[in-house]
VMD Tcl script that draws the C-alpha trace (Angstrom):
set ca {
  {6.88 -14.37 18.35}
  {6.42 -10.68 18.70}
  {9.27 -8.99 17.13}
  {9.97 -5.71 16.67}
  {11.05 -4.08 12.75}
  {12.95 -1.18 12.29}
  {12.21 0.19 8.85}
  {15.49 2.72 8.59}
  {15.21 5.06 5.44}
  {17.20 7.63 3.75}
  {15.39 9.42 1.09}
  {13.91 7.14 -1.27}
  {16.09 3.77 -0.06}
  {16.36 1.93 2.75}
  {18.71 -0.37 4.92}
  {17.93 -4.50 4.62}
  {19.68 -7.43 5.57}
  {19.97 -10.62 5.15}
  {19.11 -14.11 7.36}
  {21.47 -16.35 7.94}
  {21.34 -19.23 5.84}
  {20.88 -21.77 8.80}
  {18.24 -19.45 10.58}
  {14.13 -19.35 9.73}
  {13.20 -18.28 6.25}
  {17.14 -18.11 5.53}
  {19.11 -16.76 2.75}
  {15.62 -14.21 2.43}
  {16.10 -10.36 3.03}
  {14.14 -8.31 6.01}
  {14.03 -5.16 7.22}
  {16.19 -5.34 10.63}
  {14.85 -5.87 13.86}
  {14.54 -8.98 16.42}
  {12.47 -10.47 19.34}
  {11.27 -9.16 21.88}
  {11.77 -10.20 25.60}
  {8.82 -11.13 27.94}
  {7.79 -7.74 29.86}
  {9.92 -5.83 27.81}
  {8.84 -2.26 25.48}
  {8.27 -2.44 22.64}
  {10.29 0.44 21.80}
  {13.77 -0.44 24.06}
  {13.79 -3.86 22.22}
  {13.70 -2.26 18.84}
  {17.03 -0.03 20.29}
  {18.01 -3.27 21.63}
  {17.93 -5.55 18.57}
  {19.02 -2.51 16.10}
  {22.67 -1.54 17.90}
  {22.93 -5.19 18.04}
  {22.74 -6.00 14.36}
  {23.31 -2.25 12.66}
  {24.90 -0.84 15.50}
  {22.84 2.65 15.60}
  {21.55 3.78 18.07}
  {17.95 4.72 17.58}
  {17.01 8.19 18.82}
  {13.14 8.33 18.41}
  {10.53 5.68 15.58}
  {6.70 5.86 15.48}
  {4.40 3.21 15.44}
  {4.19 2.16 11.87}
  {1.84 -1.19 11.84}
  {1.10 -4.50 13.14}
  {1.28 -7.40 10.74}
  {0.15 -11.13 12.12}
  {1.35 -14.24 9.85}
  {1.43 -17.67 10.74}
  {3.83 -19.70 8.77}
  {2.93 -23.64 8.71}
  {5.36 -24.12 11.90}
  {4.78 -20.68 14.10}
  {3.17 -17.64 14.28}
  {4.47 -14.22 14.23}
  {3.60 -10.85 15.19}
  {5.31 -8.14 13.63}
  {5.16 -4.58 15.33}
  {6.78 -2.34 12.57}
  {8.57 0.76 13.94}
  {9.66 3.56 10.68}
  {12.83 5.06 12.57}
  {12.52 9.38 12.53}
  {16.22 9.87 14.13}
  {19.43 7.34 14.94}
  {23.15 7.85 15.34}
  {25.65 6.10 14.12}
  {26.09 4.31 10.28}
  {23.98 1.32 9.94}
  {26.09 -1.68 8.54}
  {25.77 -5.55 8.92}
  {27.31 -5.79 12.51}
  {27.19 -9.23 13.37}
  {28.61 -9.73 9.71}
  {25.42 -10.29 7.89}
  {25.12 -9.00 4.54}
  {23.65 -5.49 4.59}
  {22.80 -2.64 2.24}
  {20.98 0.34 0.81}
  {18.32 -0.50 -1.28}
  {16.16 1.69 -3.13}
  {12.35 1.17 -2.52}
  {11.10 0.80 -5.95}
  {13.82 -1.98 -5.89}
  {12.55 -4.21 -2.99}
  {10.20 -6.61 -5.32}
  {13.70 -7.82 -7.08}
  {14.23 -9.55 -3.77}
  {13.35 -12.89 -1.74}
  {11.48 -11.50 1.76}
  {9.71 -14.07 4.42}
  {6.11 -14.18 3.54}
  {4.88 -12.48 6.42}
  {6.95 -9.05 4.82}
  {4.86 -8.77 2.08}
  {2.63 -5.60 3.79}
  {5.95 -3.68 4.46}
  {6.94 -4.15 1.24}
  {3.89 -2.98 -0.44}
  {3.01 0.02 1.25}
  {6.71 1.46 1.00}
  {6.13 0.58 -2.42}
  {2.88 2.72 -3.27}
  {2.20 5.70 -4.84}
  {0.76 9.21 -4.98}
  {-1.63 8.12 -6.98}
  {-4.64 5.34 -7.32}
  {-6.17 5.26 -10.76}
  {-9.47 4.13 -11.11}
  {-10.81 2.94 -14.37}
  {-13.81 3.98 -16.12}
  {-14.87 2.28 -18.86}
  {-18.16 3.41 -19.15}
  {-17.27 6.79 -20.13}
  {-15.31 4.70 -23.65}
  {-16.09 1.53 -23.94}
  {-14.50 -1.47 -22.96}
  {-12.67 -1.09 -26.61}
  {-11.93 2.19 -26.27}
  {-10.72 3.10 -22.78}
  {-7.71 0.25 -22.79}
  {-5.23 2.87 -25.41}
  {-6.69 5.67 -22.55}
  {-5.87 3.10 -19.89}
  {-2.51 2.61 -21.53}
  {-1.02 6.40 -22.19}
  {-1.82 6.37 -18.66}
  {0.43 3.75 -17.75}
  {3.30 5.15 -20.32}
  {3.21 8.80 -18.16}
  {4.26 6.70 -14.81}
  {0.95 5.17 -13.35}
  {1.27 2.06 -11.25}
  {-1.40 1.64 -9.37}
  {-5.20 0.38 -11.15}
  {-8.27 -0.42 -10.07}
  {-10.47 -1.78 -12.31}
  {-14.33 -1.10 -10.76}
  {-16.83 -1.44 -13.25}
  {-19.84 -2.58 -11.74}
  {-21.86 -2.16 -14.57}
  {-20.47 -5.35 -16.78}
  {-21.70 -9.12 -15.53}
  {-19.39 -10.82 -13.77}
  {-18.03 -13.36 -16.39}
  {-18.21 -10.13 -18.99}
  {-15.51 -8.32 -16.08}
  {-13.62 -11.59 -15.27}
  {-12.64 -11.75 -19.17}
  {-12.24 -7.52 -19.38}
  {-9.72 -7.99 -16.02}
  {-7.21 -10.18 -17.78}
  {-7.28 -7.85 -20.84}
  {-6.68 -5.39 -18.12}
  {-4.44 -7.06 -16.07}
  {-1.83 -7.96 -19.33}
  {-1.61 -4.54 -20.02}
  {-0.87 -3.71 -16.43}
  {1.72 -5.85 -16.57}
  {3.88 -5.29 -19.37}
  {4.23 -1.70 -17.76}
  {4.72 -3.19 -14.48}
  {1.68 -1.57 -12.78}
  {-0.35 -3.47 -10.54}
  {-3.95 -4.10 -9.97}
  {-6.61 -4.53 -8.01}
  {-10.15 -6.19 -8.99}
  {-12.69 -4.42 -7.40}
  {-14.98 -8.03 -6.99}
  {-14.49 -11.07 -5.08}
  {-11.35 -12.12 -3.60}
  {-11.71 -15.30 -5.26}
  {-11.31 -12.98 -9.01}
  {-7.92 -11.54 -8.35}
  {-6.42 -14.86 -7.93}
  {-8.58 -16.24 -11.55}
  {-7.78 -13.01 -13.64}
  {-4.08 -12.60 -12.87}
  {-4.61 -9.38 -10.71}
  {-2.35 -8.74 -8.14}
  {-4.68 -7.73 -5.49}
  {-8.40 -6.89 -4.26}
  {-10.26 -3.62 -4.00}
  {-12.91 -4.08 -1.13}
  {-15.90 -1.86 -1.33}
  {-17.24 -1.12 1.95}
  {-20.27 -3.67 2.10}
  {-17.84 -6.13 1.17}
  {-15.02 -4.58 3.74}
  {-17.25 -4.64 6.86}
  {-18.40 -8.36 6.04}
  {-14.87 -10.19 6.71}
  {-13.59 -11.35 9.82}
  {-9.83 -11.86 8.52}
  {-7.86 -10.10 5.50}
  {-9.39 -12.56 2.76}
  {-6.35 -12.64 0.79}
  {-2.75 -13.79 1.29}
  {-0.01 -11.09 1.85}
  {1.27 -12.00 -1.42}
  {-1.42 -9.79 -3.13}
  {-2.49 -6.18 -2.60}
  {-5.56 -5.25 -0.67}
  {-7.31 -2.26 -0.74}
  {-10.76 -0.64 1.23}
  {-13.19 2.08 0.57}
  {-13.93 4.06 3.50}
  {-16.12 6.36 3.85}
  {-16.37 6.42 8.67}
  {-13.43 5.84 11.08}
  {-15.55 2.84 11.66}
  {-14.73 1.50 8.25}
  {-11.06 2.59 8.75}
  {-10.83 0.95 11.84}
  {-11.98 -2.04 10.46}
  {-9.72 -1.82 6.97}
  {-6.42 -2.17 9.70}
  {-8.04 -4.72 11.58}
  {-8.16 -6.81 8.41}
  {-4.40 -5.29 7.87}
  {-5.13 -4.10 4.31}
  {-2.30 -2.49 2.53}
  {-4.09 1.36 2.26}
  {-7.19 2.88 1.96}
  {-9.21 5.27 -0.37}
  {-11.42 7.85 2.24}
  {-14.54 9.76 1.11}
  {-15.90 11.84 -0.34}
  {-12.98 15.12 0.55}
  {-15.19 17.67 -1.49}
  {-18.44 17.62 -3.93}
  {-19.03 15.34 -6.61}
  {-20.96 14.80 -9.97}
  {-21.47 11.14 -9.43}
  {-22.37 11.29 -5.43}
  {-24.51 14.73 -5.37}
  {-26.31 13.41 -1.77}
  {-23.23 12.34 0.00}
  {-21.91 14.76 2.24}
  {-17.73 15.61 1.57}
  {-15.43 15.11 4.78}
  {-13.44 18.26 3.67}
  {-10.37 18.44 4.36}
  {-10.40 19.21 8.34}
  {-11.67 16.21 8.93}
  {-10.11 13.85 6.50}
  {-6.97 15.19 8.26}
  {-7.75 14.14 11.49}
  {-9.64 10.74 10.00}
  {-6.20 10.19 8.16}
  {-3.48 11.11 11.13}
  {-5.86 8.27 13.40}
  {-5.72 5.27 10.93}
  {-3.33 2.80 11.28}
  {-2.87 2.64 6.77}
  {-2.15 4.49 4.60}
  {-4.98 6.72 3.06}
  {-5.76 7.80 -0.17}
  {-8.68 10.82 -0.69}
  {-11.00 10.25 -2.93}
  {-13.59 12.83 -3.86}
  {-13.43 15.42 -6.05}
  {-9.65 15.63 -6.41}
  {-7.74 17.81 -9.01}
  {-4.24 17.83 -9.34}
  {-4.04 21.13 -7.61}
  {-5.30 18.77 -3.99}
  {-2.44 16.25 -4.26}
  {0.32 18.57 -2.67}
  {-2.60 19.57 -0.04}
  {-3.37 15.68 0.19}
  {0.26 15.04 0.74}
  {0.61 17.67 3.58}
  {-2.03 16.58 6.12}
  {-0.95 12.90 5.89}
  {-2.50 10.81 3.30}
  {-0.11 8.31 0.57}
  {-1.87 10.15 -2.20}
  {-4.80 11.15 -4.28}
  {-7.50 8.23 -5.78}
  {-8.82 10.20 -8.97}
  {-11.54 9.08 -11.75}
  {-12.80 12.14 -13.77}
  {-9.62 14.16 -13.26}
  {-7.54 12.28 -15.22}
  {-10.00 9.92 -17.70}
  {-11.36 13.55 -18.86}
  {-8.59 15.88 -19.37}
  {-8.04 16.91 -22.46}
  {-4.32 15.05 -21.91}
  {-4.33 12.16 -20.06}
  {-0.67 11.20 -19.88}
  {0.63 15.83 -19.02}
  {-1.94 14.77 -15.86}
  {-0.76 11.95 -14.52}
  {2.98 13.08 -14.70}
  {2.34 16.02 -13.47}
  {0.07 14.58 -10.41}
  {3.13 11.91 -9.98}
  {5.76 15.56 -10.45}
  {4.47 16.40 -6.97}
}
mol new
graphics top color blue
foreach p $ca { graphics top sphere $p radius 0.5 }
foreach p [lrange $ca 0 end-1] q [lrange $ca 1 end] { graphics top cylinder $p $q radius 0.2 }
display resetview
């Protein structure tokens, strides 16, 4: 079933509707849209459906990303678009329950499983914080992480390649518990099965793991991130329907002195043509956040800039204010 889906936003709010109780996935909330008829243009279907459902006239929209999902009784292909210009006041024209809601509150409601990638992307913050327990030692890193969480960090990657697998999993459980106390999400830079075993919220694929998979290795309810350094890897991340990618190195870094930096011009071009949200990584400073957002990035991924700061709290807060 090919479905056109429209994301109607107003600042940090988005318009959602509730499915009829007797329909497929009945009673759950969803993003408005509907089935594309055979031979119908996707944009034309989007305009028709939102006029019928919400009473608005869509004037402009841009493709956001596709979602493929298999329910036990049917397969769906969601063609998701961002509505950038429309006329009218959206409302439940067909009598369905409808409302504006802050994107940060979406997780409190029940949505069909196929919609989880949309929820993830709308939720993504401007900072993706990558762990560095080697700098402090495992025990001393936890208070540093807690300071970052107290300042508002909400998306964390546990990347600790120096730890043996058993030790990494035990540590992941500790870190997951701490993150969840602050309603933050933790991704493990490890084999996908680890996320299930450790209570994490998702998996981050390094570039080697990324190229090994032919389909998304985790369910939609888990976040999936990917490390990319080229257009080919960005394309692969999109094929796996990853929720976001990290593209690096944007600038020279002390940790990878021989890696050729992309530079902002190349990063911007790759970011614009990527079919998923992209974080800038590599030599990032607080002063780079605004530039990253300007060229189309979701935000920045950071390690040393945060963990090496004189005040972790002030650094995180400064990033999230931009």
